[in-house]
Structures are given as C-alpha cells and as structure tokens.
PAKEDREN-979084 format. One record per residue: residue in three letters; x, y, z of N, C-alpha, C, O, CB in turn. Coordinates in steps of 0.001 Angstrom, whole numbers, plus 500000, padded with zeros to 6 digits. Glycine has a CB too. Layout:
ALAXYZXYZXYZXYZXYZ/...
This chain:
MET499534487907512450498843487507511235497358487789511384496862487980512495499089486015510926/GLY496669487814510292495247488077510298494840488706508994495606488734508030494860488967511466/ASN493632489210508974493118489839507763493132491357507872492265492024507306491708489351507475/ARG494096491908508587494190493352508781494634494025507490495631493631506885495164493687509926/LEU493889495039507076494252495805505897494819497141506332494288497782507239493039495999504961/GLU495884497555505694496463498854506003495864499901505079495648499648503894498003498823505871/THR495600501071505628495094502169504798496154503249504725497001503374505609493759502743505363/SER496095504007503684497016505109503501496732506189504534495570506471504826496915505674502077/PRO497778506800505092497542507924506009496793509063505312496052509804505958498879508444506572/LEU496980509201504017496279510249503280494790509966503200493976510890503219496857510389501881/GLU494431508690503111493020508329502997492227508800504205491141509362504058492868506824502832/SER492759508577505386492024508977506587492017510495506764491060511050507303492630508313507821/THR493067511163506319493151512617506482492227513348505528491593514329505919494576513089506273/PHE492135512894504286491431513648503255490142512991502777489553513442501794492332513854502092/GLN489698511949503443488477511266503059487267512182503268487154512852504294488316509964503862/ASN486378512200502295485125512958502342485323514475502373484413515197502779484335512540503547/ASN486467514966501963486687516410501878486687516803500414487579516408499662488024516830502572/SER485680517587500000485598517954498590486532519111498256486976519227497114484166518321498223/GLN486839519964499220487734521083498966488866521052499982488643520962501189486971522434499027/LEU490069521129499469491238521087500332491960522423500281492065523049499226492183519943499921/SER492450522846501423493200524105501472494618523858500960495041522714500794493227524688502925/SER495330524928500718496711524796500246497579524125501308498512523394500975497292526176499876/SER497280524369502580498056523702503637497758522197503675498647521398503969497745524337505013/ASP496492521802503373496154520383503279496930519729502147497458518628502301494641520196503068/LEU496997520413501005497715519871499852499215519789500133499869518830499720497455520733498606/GLU499753520760500814501173520739501177501449519586502139502471518910502025501598522087501813/ASP500538519364503086500665518252504025500645516921503267501444516030503555499529518294505078/ALA499739516789502306499656515563501502500944515348500723501463514234500661498457515623500538/LYS501454516416500129502702516319499364503846515843500262504627514977499869503055517684498725/ASN503944516409501464505009516016502388504875514560502807505877513853502919504998516911503620/ARG503659514109503037503444512706503425503822511759502297504417510709502541501980512478503827/VAL503483512120501069503855511284499919505367511229499787505927510154499575503221511823498612/LEU506040512366499910507498512393499809508148511572500919509141510886500676508006513834499861/GLN507596511632502143508124510822503247507946509329502949508842508527503209507421511192504577/GLY506780508966502402506539507573502042507499507091500976507978505958501031505119507395501565/MET507783507944500004508722507582498942510139507398499510510867506501499085508722508664497834/GLU510521508241500460511830508097501099511933506777501838512961506103501773512088509254502060/GLN510875506405502540510870505141503284510982503963502326511652502977502634509591505013504140/GLU510328504053501158510401502975500181511813502808499637512217501693499307509432503232499040/ASN512565503894499540513937503798499049514814502943499949515802502369499491514537505177498919/ASN514459502853501226515235502071502182514766500625502282515343499838503034515171502715503538/MET513733500269501537513201498909501600514067497974500756514522498350499676511727498871501117/PRO514291496758501251515079495812500455514284495350499234513061495220499282515498494594501312/ILE514991495111498165514360494581496955514572493080496955515709492610497009514946495242495650/VAL513491492328496896513562490876496899513146490385495522511990490540495129512661490260498018/TRP514062489807494804513780489343493444513477487858493408513212487308492339514952489648492530/GLU513510487211494538513279485775494577511893485481495134511437486162496052514356485075495417/PRO511220484470494587509893484112495123510010483701496593511015483133497022509253482957494292/ARG508964484004497339508932483566498724507488483366499145506576483937498548509641484582499647/LEU507285482570500156505967482274500682505441483480501455506156484064502270506007481022501581/VAL504200483846501198503547484920501942502633484247502965501535483794502642502738485901500983/GLU503111484194504193502399483463505255500968483961505447500073483170505745503158483584506571/GLU500744485278505278499414485846505487498383485288504506497182485385504756499473487357505362/LEU498831484712503406497902484177502400497743482660502483497108482054501620498374484555501011/ARG498311482054503506498293480589503602496868480014503577496639478999502919499000480148504880/ALA495919480627504267494560480090504359493592480804503417492378480680503573494056480197505788/VAL494115481549502444493282482345501539493250481673500171494265481159499699493817483809501424/HIS492074481679499534491941481133498183492421482199497187491724483183496942490450480702497883/VAL493604481997496622494176482946495666493681482594494272493821481455493826495736482935495720/VAL493097483578493579492539483377492244493543483743491160493641483057490143491267484197492074/ASP494299484838491377495238485304490364496314486153491035496116486694492122494507486112489253/ILE497448486254490361498560487060490860499119487859489690499262487336488585499670486165491521/ALA499435489122489934500088489966488927501251490681489597501122491188490711499082490996488292/CYS502368490717488919503548491376489469504132492313488424504136492016487230504605490339489927/GLY504618493435488893505268494391488017506540494887488670506964494364489700504333495562487688/LEU507138495882488076508391496415488588508222496977489998509095496800490848508923497492487654/ASP507100497655490246506893498319491535505714497793492321505295498430493288506715499771491323/HIS505161496649491939503978496183492662503810494674492542504359494033491646502727496887492144/SER503047494138493456502547492770493391501096492829493789500744493503494757503363491790494313/LEU500247492138493061498812492162493316498326490729493435498653489886492599498046492923492192/VAL497550490451494465496986489123494658495476489258494715494940489975495560497541488447495950/LEU494794488568493814493339488567493784492859487340494548493224486209494224492795488573492314/CYS492039487576495563491591486502496449490082486347496375489349487305496125492026486775497896/ARG489639485126496596488207484845496694487880484775498172488565484103498943487809483508495946/MET486816485483498562486424485484499974485353484460500229484896484315501363485938486860500404/
C-alpha cells in the first residue's frame, strides 16, 4: 500500500518526443493492443467493494462508468 501512482508504459517511451518514427508508432500500437488483451482477462466486478488504498485519503467525489472508475481526492 502507499501513494504509488502507475504510469503508462507509453508515457515513459514517448514523453517529450515531438516527432515519432513509423517504428515508434508501430511499437505504441503493439503496446496498446497488448494492454487491451490483458484487460480482456481481467475479472469484471459489479459489486461495490472497499478500496484499501483510499482508507486514509479524503475522497471528494466518485464517478463510475462502463469502463472506468474515477476518484477525486483532496490532498
């Protein structure tokens, strides 16, 4: 547990690059497709559950959609 934030593998690869080569774009496409494949294997949880990582965090608002959950926190 902690306040560790995960970053996208694409963010670190393509950050601060104004021009990308075709091989860079192909690499990005492959990484996105791999991520989508991994998501297909994730269980879908339709029931509310406690998020332990947010236990000590001041939650201001929550929004949920078909493919996402968003928690707005006050620091």
